[in-house]
C-alpha positions as CSV (number, residue, x, y, z in Angstrom):
1,M,129.1,111.4,71.8
2,L,126.3,109.7,73.8
3,N,125.4,106.2,72.9
4,K,121.7,106.3,72.2
5,E,121.2,102.6,72.9
6,K,122.4,103.2,76.5
7,L,119.9,106.0,76.9
8,L,116.8,103.9,76.5
9,F,116.8,103.2,80.3
10,D,119.0,104.8,82.9
11,G,120.7,102.8,85.7
12,L,119.9,103.1,89.4
13,K,121.4,106.2,91.1
14,V,121.2,107.2,94.7
15,V,122.4,109.7,97.3
16,Y,123.8,108.2,100.4
17,Y,122.3,109.4,103.7
18,S,125.5,111.0,104.9
19,D,125.8,113.1,101.6
20,F,122.1,113.9,101.8
21,I,122.5,115.4,105.3
22,K,125.7,117.2,104.1
23,S,124.0,118.8,101.2
24,G,121.7,120.8,103.5
25,R,119.0,120.9,100.8
26,I,117.5,118.6,98.1
27,P,120.5,118.1,95.9
28,K,120.3,118.4,92.1
29,S,121.8,116.0,89.6
30,G,125.2,117.3,88.8
31,D,125.8,118.6,92.3
32,G,128.3,115.7,92.9
33,F,126.2,113.9,95.5
34,T,124.6,111.3,93.2
35,K,126.3,107.8,93.0
36,K,125.6,104.9,90.6
37,I,124.6,101.6,92.2
38,A,126.0,98.5,90.4
39,P,123.5,95.7,90.7
40,K,124.5,92.2,91.5
41,T,123.3,89.1,89.6
42,G,119.5,88.9,90.1
43,G,119.0,92.6,90.2
44,L,119.8,93.1,93.9
45,S,121.8,96.1,94.9
46,E,125.0,95.8,96.9
47,G,123.4,95.6,100.4
48,E,122.2,99.2,100.5
49,F,118.8,100.0,102.0
50,I,117.3,102.4,99.4
51,I,114.5,104.8,100.2
52,F,112.5,106.1,97.1
53,F,111.1,109.5,97.9
54,S,107.8,110.6,96.3
55,C,106.6,114.2,96.9
56,R,104.8,117.0,95.2
57,W,107.1,119.7,93.9
58,I,106.3,122.9,95.8
59,G,109.0,125.2,94.5
60,T,109.0,127.6,91.6
61,G,108.0,126.1,88.2
62,D,106.4,122.8,87.4
63,A,108.2,119.5,87.9
64,G,110.2,118.3,85.0
65,H,110.5,121.6,83.3
66,P,113.4,124.1,83.0
67,G,114.0,126.2,86.1
68,A,111.6,124.1,88.3
69,S,112.5,123.4,91.9
70,P,111.1,120.7,94.1
71,D,111.4,122.7,97.2
72,D,110.5,126.2,98.6
73,N,112.9,128.8,100.1
74,Q,112.5,127.3,103.5
75,N,113.6,123.8,102.3
76,T,110.3,122.4,103.6
77,Q,110.4,119.1,101.6
78,Y,114.0,118.5,102.4
79,Q,113.4,119.0,106.2
80,R,110.5,116.5,105.9
81,M,112.7,114.0,104.2
82,V,115.5,114.3,106.8
83,R,113.0,113.9,109.6
84,A,111.4,110.8,107.9
85,L,114.8,109.2,107.4
86,N,115.8,109.8,111.0
87,E,112.5,108.4,112.3
88,L,113.0,105.4,110.1
89,L,116.5,104.8,111.6
90,E,115.1,105.2,115.1
91,V,112.2,102.8,114.5
92,H,114.4,100.3,112.6
93,P,117.7,100.3,114.5
94,H,119.0,97.3,112.6
95,L,119.4,99.5,109.5
96,D,123.0,100.4,108.8
97,Q,123.2,104.2,108.5
98,Q,126.3,103.9,106.3
99,K,124.3,101.9,103.8
100,L,121.1,104.0,103.9
101,C,120.5,105.7,100.5
102,V,117.8,107.8,99.0
103,W,116.4,108.0,95.5
104,L,114.6,111.3,94.5
105,D,114.0,112.5,91.0
106,Y,115.7,115.9,91.3
107,A,119.0,114.2,92.2
108,C,118.8,110.9,90.4
109,V,117.1,111.9,87.1
110,D,119.4,114.1,85.0
111,Q,117.9,117.6,85.0
112,E,120.2,119.2,82.4
113,H,120.1,116.9,79.3
114,D,116.8,116.0,77.7
115,S,117.8,112.5,76.5
116,L,119.2,111.5,79.8
117,K,116.2,112.9,81.6
118,A,113.9,110.9,79.4
119,A,115.9,107.7,80.1
120,G,115.6,108.4,83.8
121,I,111.9,109.0,83.7
122,V,111.0,105.8,81.8
123,S,113.2,103.9,84.2
124,L,111.1,104.8,87.2
125,P,109.4,101.4,87.7
126,L,112.7,99.5,87.3
127,N,114.5,101.9,89.8
128,L,111.7,101.6,92.3
129,A,111.8,97.8,92.0
130,Q,115.4,97.9,93.2
131,C,114.6,100.1,96.2
132,S,113.7,98.8,99.6
133,A,110.9,101.2,100.4
134,M,109.0,104.3,99.3
135,I,108.2,107.2,101.5
136,S,105.4,109.6,100.3
137,L,105.4,113.1,101.6
138,I,101.6,113.5,101.8
139,D,99.8,116.8,101.6
140,D,96.3,117.9,100.7
141,N,97.0,117.6,96.9
142,Y,99.4,114.6,96.8
143,Y,96.9,112.1,95.5
144,E,95.5,114.5,92.9
145,R,98.8,114.8,91.1
146,S,99.5,112.3,88.3
147,W,103.2,112.0,88.9
148,C,102.7,111.2,92.6
149,S,99.9,108.8,91.8
150,I,101.9,106.8,89.2
151,K,104.5,106.2,91.9
152,V,101.9,105.0,94.3
153,M,100.6,102.7,91.6
154,M,104.2,101.4,91.2
155,I,104.7,100.6,94.9
156,Q,101.3,99.0,95.1
157,T,102.1,96.7,92.2
158,L,105.5,95.8,93.6
159,R,103.9,95.0,97.0
160,R,101.3,92.7,95.5
161,S,103.8,91.0,93.2
162,Y,106.9,90.5,95.3
163,R,105.8,91.2,98.9
164,I,109.2,92.6,99.9
165,H,108.8,96.3,99.3
166,M,107.6,98.7,102.0
167,W,105.6,101.9,101.7
168,F,105.5,104.6,104.3
169,K,103.5,107.9,104.4
170,D,104.9,111.0,106.1
171,A,101.6,112.5,107.0
172,L,100.1,115.0,109.4
173,D,98.4,113.8,112.6
174,E,95.4,116.1,112.9
175,V,95.2,115.5,116.6
176,S,98.7,116.3,117.6
177,G,99.6,118.6,114.6
178,T,102.8,116.7,114.1
179,R,104.0,114.6,111.2
180,F,105.2,111.0,111.5
181,L,105.7,107.9,109.5
182,R,103.0,105.4,109.1
183,K,102.6,102.3,106.9
184,G,100.8,103.0,103.7
185,P,97.5,101.0,103.1
186,I,97.6,97.7,101.3
187,G,95.5,97.4,98.2
188,L,95.0,101.1,97.5
189,E,93.6,101.4,93.9
190,I,94.8,104.2,91.7
191,N,92.8,105.4,88.7
192,M,95.3,107.4,86.6
193,A,92.5,108.6,84.3
194,E,91.2,110.8,87.2
195,K,94.5,112.4,88.0
196,K,95.5,116.0,87.1
197,V,98.2,116.6,84.5
198,T,99.7,120.1,84.4
199,Y,100.9,119.6,80.8
200,E,98.8,117.4,78.5
201,Y,102.0,116.4,76.6
202,D,103.1,114.5,79.8
203,R,100.2,112.1,79.5
204,P,101.8,109.7,76.9
205,T,104.8,109.3,79.3
206,L,102.4,108.6,82.2
207,M,100.5,106.1,80.1
208,F,103.8,104.4,79.2
209,L,104.8,104.2,82.9
210,E,101.4,102.8,83.7
211,R,101.8,100.0,81.1
212,Q,105.4,99.3,82.2
213,T,104.3,99.1,85.8
214,K,101.7,96.4,85.0
215,L,104.5,94.3,83.4
216,L,105.9,94.0,87.0
217,E,102.8,92.0,88.1
């Protein structure tokens, strides 16, 4: 039987870069690629460089609901993630590929059990705080979506408060027509009241995350 006290918040889970490449697609929780990270004293992870991915779900169904998929049949988002990770390794050669990890909701938030999923969702600010950087897969609708925007609010709060987190945008260069990583702007203000919510019953959770994020300041 599950211990309800332990389900209030979920611990940090990641997918190592090597396993992410091996999967060939965005892995789902339960596929066997997700690993737990045991924090050291002070909340620091065991030396891993952890990338928190934020993207709009473009597959069938809506994010967070049964049968939903974050990617399309061409694995578009997965390919963007792989390209962004490889560019990061190229630009920052000091990073240890063996210790590079990724956090993404489909793999690191339980998708099968409602109580575990809820614990994973409310743990988003705490999990992002333990990551090294966030990469946003930007598209025309990214900043309109409430779930994407709350993650941008989180990384902005962490950058202001601790000055150790990084934020990168994987965005389209309109001149060359190619995508590349660029540093996200500092001081971008997010007004959650203006963001679209597909299901109105998600709004209380988003409001909770917004309040929790402000506690990190």
